[in-house]
N, C-alpha and C positions, 0 to 999 in steps of 0.2 A: 388577863390572859387572852391571847387571840383565839378566835373561834376556829379559824382554819389552821391546820398544822400539816407539815410535811411528814410523810410516813418514814422516810429515812432518818429523820431527826429523832424519832421515837424507837429506833432500832428494828423497824419492820423490814424483813428480808423477803423479797418477792421471787428471788432467783431459784429455779429448780436445777439442782446439780446432779441428781440421779433420778431415774424413772420412778422409783418408789416414793419419791417426795412429792410427786405431782398432785395427788389427791389432797394431801395435807396443805400444800401451798394454795390450791384452788379454794379450799374451804376458808383458809385464812384471808384470802383476797375478798371473798364474799362477805365475810364477817366485817371487815373494815369498810367495805363498800356500802354496807347498810347503816353505818354510823351516820347520824344526822342530828342536828340540834345544837348541843353545847360544843361539840367538836366535829369538824368536817375535815376528813383526810384528803390530801392531794398527793400525787406522785405516781410511781409505778406500783400497781397492785399485784401483778402477776407477770412473770417472764420465764418462758420455757425455751431456751436455745436448743434443746434436744429435739424439738420438732421443727419441720420445715415451716417457713412462713406461709401465710395465705397466698401471697403473690407467687412463691415458688411452687406451691401445689397447683395453682391456676396455670402457671407456665407449663407444667407437666401435662395438663389437659388441653391447653390451647398454645401450641408452640410459638405462635407469632404474637403472643399477648404483649410482650414488652416493646416490640417494634410498632405495633398498631393496637394500642389499648382502646377500649370502647369509647373513651372520651374524645379520641381523635378520628373516629370512624365517621364517614359521611352518612347521614341518615335522611337527608332530603336533597332534592335537586335545586337548581337556581330559582325555580318557581315555588319552592316550598313543598312540593309533592314528595311523599316518602319514597325512598329508594328500595326499601325492603317490602316485599309482599308477604303479608301475614295471613292470607286467607287459608292456607293449608293448616297452619298452626291453630287458627281460630276454629276451623272445622273440627279439629281433634278435641276441642273443648266442649262441643255440643253433647249434651246428655239426652239420650233417647229413652 
């Protein structure tokens, strides 16, 4: 018997269809996620289409996120010097 198994092949259902199912589905996902040893589960552990995605929530806070995600932002000039000045942010971290 293979050590790794697909969750869907054993009837595991990760999909939240109603808000009241969320806690039960999360607990089920954690339970199978902790399996290790003789059986190792792979597949979708938890899926909740009733909630907005992380990217959608981020888009609500940073409207230009999809057009200019952090991975595409310039962080240094041609000489390698940072283009962002962090001194004010670092000053806020000082504990007195």
